[in-house]
C-alpha positions in Angstrom: 85.2 -151.3 126.0 81.5 -150.7 125.1 79.3 -153.3 126.8 75.6 -154.0 125.8 73.8 -154.7 129.4 70.1 -155.6 129.6 68.1 -154.1 132.6 64.9 -155.3 133.9 62.5 -154.3 136.4 63.6 -151.6 138.8 66.9 -151.3 137.0 65.3 -150.5 134.0 63.4 -147.6 135.3 66.7 -146.4 137.4 68.5 -146.5 134.2 66.2 -145.4 131.5 66.2 -148.1 129.3 66.2 -151.6 128.7 69.6 -151.9 126.8 72.3 -150.1 127.9 75.7 -149.4 125.9 78.1 -148.8 129.1 81.7 -148.0 128.2 83.5 -150.3 131.1 87.0 -149.0 130.3 89.5 -152.0 130.1 88.8 -155.7 128.4 88.1 -157.8 130.5 86.3 -156.2 133.8 85.3 -157.9 136.6 82.1 -157.6 137.9 82.5 -156.1 141.0 84.3 -153.2 138.5 81.5 -153.2 136.3 79.5 -152.8 139.4 81.0 -149.6 140.5 81.0 -148.1 137.2 77.0 -148.8 137.3 77.1 -147.2 140.5 79.1 -144.0 139.5 76.8 -143.6 136.5 73.6 -144.6 138.2 74.0 -143.9 141.8 70.5 -145.2 142.6 71.2 -148.5 141.9 73.2 -148.8 145.4 69.8 -148.3 147.5 68.5 -151.5 145.9 68.4 -154.2 148.5 70.0 -156.5 146.1 71.4 -156.7 142.5 72.7 -159.7 140.9 74.4 -160.0 137.5 74.0 -162.4 135.0 76.8 -163.1 132.4 75.8 -165.5 129.9 72.4 -166.6 131.3 74.4 -167.4 134.7 74.3 -165.8 137.8 78.1 -164.1 138.4 80.2 -163.7 141.2 82.1 -160.3 142.0 85.2 -162.2 140.6 83.6 -163.1 137.2 85.4 -161.6 134.5 83.2 -159.8 131.7 84.3 -158.2 127.9 82.4 -156.7 125.4 80.9 -160.1 124.0 79.4 -161.3 126.9 75.8 -161.1 127.4 75.2 -159.0 130.9 72.0 -158.5 132.4 71.1 -156.8 135.6 68.6 -158.5 137.8 67.0 -156.4 140.4 65.7 -157.8 143.7 62.8 -160.3 143.5 59.4 -160.0 145.7 57.1 -162.8 146.2 54.4 -163.9 148.4 
């Protein structure tokens, strides 16, 4: 299943693109499975202090199921002051 993923901030730097076409294999897939696939393809993502994923504009848990029609976004660690 090819999924469109939007990457922001440092995740965009790591993946090299704002929009990713990512083959997540089976349909649907859990966020945990999606993260593992992303970590395999982009190992530097593992080094982030946190990596949140939003699905259809809402933060997702590792158990959230997604398919190719969902809007998926990688949310890097947020710093502020």
